[in-house]
N, C-alpha and C positions, 0 to 999 in steps of 0.2 A: 626766335619764338613767333608764330603767326599769330596774328591779330583775331579780335574777335569779329562776330559777322551779327551786323545792329539790324535788328528786323524794322521793318519799315509798316507804316499804315498804308491804306490806300493799294492792298493787294502786292505791298511788297514793294514799287517802283518810286522811281523820282521822280519831281515835279515835270513838267509837261508844259512847252510853251509853244505857240505858236508863229510861228518863221516869219512870217507877217505881221505880226507886232512886237518883233525882237527887230524886222524891217526901219521899224517908225520909228524906235532908238538907238543911240549906242550903245552898244552892248555893255560899255563901259558904268554902264550903270544899273543893269539885270542885275539882282540880293543873290549875295555870292550861295544863296545853297542852288543858283541853277549853276551848279559846277562842271557839268556833263547835261548839256539837255537835248531830254529827246523830242524832236524836232516835230507836230502837226502840223500841214497847208504847203508844207515845204516846196511845192509846186512844181515837183517830177509824178512825174503824172500817175494814178493810180496801178495801171492797165502796164507803166513800162518797168513797175516796181517787184508785178506779180508774175509776167515774165519771163524775170530773171530768177528772180524764186523758183518754179514751174521749170527754170533749163540747169538751173543749179543743182537740185536734187535729181534731179532724172540722168545726171553724169555723174553726180556719185552713188548712182544704184545702179552703173554699169557695170559690167567682170571686172577684174584687178587685171586685165589681160588687153581692153581696150583700155582704162587708163591709163596704162602706162604707155602708151602714143606718145602721149606729151609729157613720159615722166622729166621729173626731172637730169642733170647732167653735175658732174665734178667742176665744183664753184662759181655754178651758178644755182639763183635761187628762185627762178623762176620756175614753173609748171606745173606735174601734179608727183607729190610727193609727203615729207616731213617740211618737218618748220623748220631754223639754221641749226645746228647742229653745228659748239665749236666744239667741246670735247667728247670721249667720251666718259666720266664723269660728270657730265652733264645730265638733269636730268630731263627729260623732254616729256615733248605735250603728248596726252594721249589724241591722237587727231592724226588725219587727211587735209591735206591743203593742195590745192591748186591755186597760184598767185603769176598770173599776166603783167606786163606793165600794157595799158589800151591808150595811155594817151602821156608825151607826144608821140602820133602817129611813125615818125620815125625811127624810134625804138619797140616799136613792134616789133615779136617773133611768131613768126605763124607756127612754128616751129611747135608750139605750149600751149595755140588757140583747140579748143577739143572741136572736131569736125562730127564727135553726134555727144548732145542732140543736135540736126542736122542746123535746128536754127540758132545754132548758142553765141554763133562768131556776131552777124547782125544786131541778135538778144544784148550783147554784150557792149558793143560800139555806141548803142542808144542809149543803153544803163548807164555811159559812163560822160557821155553828150552831157545826158541833163544832169546826172552831180557835177558834169565844171561848171557848168554855170549856175549851181547853190552852192556848189565851196562862192566865188565872184561874189556872191546876194552877204555870207556870212561875211568874208573877208571886209567889204563895204563899210561894216558896220565896227571890227576891230578898230578901225582907225581912221582919222578924217581925212586923211590924205591918204585915196582909196588908190593913185599911182603906186608914192613908194609903196605903202602892206601887202599890196597883189603883187607888184610886181617879183617881187618874193615867193609866189604861188600862181605865174605866168600859166604855166602850160601843160604842166605835168597831170598825170592823175594813178595813183598804181593800187564818211559816215559809215553808219553799218546799217545793214536791214541784218534779221536775223528772220532767218527762215520758215523756221517752225515755233509752234509757240512753247517751247520747250527752258526751262530759266536756267542761267548759269553762269552768267555773267554779273561783276561783282564790281564797284571800286571804294578803294580805301578812302575813306572822310571822318576825320578823326582817327586814327587808330584806330580804327570798325571795318566789316568789306561789307557792304550796303547790297542788299543784293537788288538788283535790278528786275523787275517784271517787263515781257514783251511785249509791248504793241502793236496792236496789228496797226497797219499804216503808216507807223514812224520809222522817221529814219534819230541815227545815236549818232553822235556827235560832240567825239572827244577832243578835248586840247594839247595837242604833243609841245615834248621839249622844246623843240626850233621856234612854239610862237611862243612860252615860258621868256626863250631866252632875245629873241625880238622885240620884247611888246617888256625887257626886261623885267620882267616879276612881275609885271598888272596883272597878269593874265600868266593862272597856274593852269598846268598841263596834274593831268589826272593818273593815277594809278589803279589798272584795271585788271582786272583777271578774270579767268573760263576757268570754271569748277565743273566734273563728268557728274551726270546723271546717272545713277543707277540702274536707273529703269526704262530711259528713251533718251537715244540720241537726239544729241544739238546740230540745226546746221546752220551759221551765216554767214553774211557776205561782207567785207569789211575793204574800204579803198585809202590807199594815203596818200596822200597828197601833199608831194613835195618840189623845190626848187632846183632852179637850170643846177648843172655842174660846177660850174663857171659861178655860184651865189657863195655873198661870204656872207657866213651865218651871227650876226650878232646885233647887241641890241640895236634900233634905229638910233640916225644921229639927231633928231628933233631928239627923242628924247631924252638922251645924256645930258641935255643940253639943260634941262630941269633940273636931273640931280645926277650923282653920279654913275657907271655904268655898273649892275653887278654880275655880268659875264664875260669872256674871255668872244673875240673873233674869232672862228677861222672860216676858213673857205669849206662847202661843205662838205666834198672832201674826207677831206678830215674829219668833224665832226663822225661822218657813216663811219669812217676803221674805225672810232674809237669806240664807238655804238658796238659793230661788229666783234671788238675784238675781245668784248668778254663775255656773257653768262649777263642777263635783263634781268638786274640786280633792285628793286622797287625806283626811286627815281635819285640813284647813288650819279647816273652819271652829268645830271646836274653840278654834284656839288660838285665836281672833280673841274668844272669849266666854269666857278665860277672864281672873281676876284677877289 
């Protein structure tokens, strides 16, 4: 049974935080209401975000024949197409997706990078590097020992920018779905399951979903920051010295296999890796 959607004041949006203010204090001391911060004054130039929005919109406006020049191929997640399909019984997302690996550079497969619009590749390059710097700033304040924490997310980039003003993103809080109203110039930062695991539950991952707007299309840009394949995903050693480990430790490959071997169902993945 679906949980209820909770209406919020202030236009239905969650609290907005200034990333420069966050940087002045350890994120552990932010009130729990910042379960999924929208960051303003985040340091990513407005013109970089706007150019990424424009080029993304232009790509999705192209004829299907043009977009499929960078289409997904069997057993690959990169390229233009649908979100990951696990079974014939799966309820598919009602959307089109372009998925690429901007960082690290050696992982790039330019076959999946659009040539149209002509500026798309350069725009994505610039946007990715700016987000990478922002992630390092956020990681710095997630743990007092920057080196230990940030090593989990040193190189790869795979925050969300909403391209238009159409609502559709919701997050679950207290068993209710809370609508998130787009804020111009803001970046949405979702804490993922890996962060909850390596922080030994100190930072809780969020459960988001997107709902279809019956009148207008919704377009957003999402970036995922993940560790190297050789990384072991588990509570940081310093944390389990103070409290017992709440989660198993496993290679990233094992974690991703577990994630991709079944359809996403709330936060059940975390339940499976708990000790």
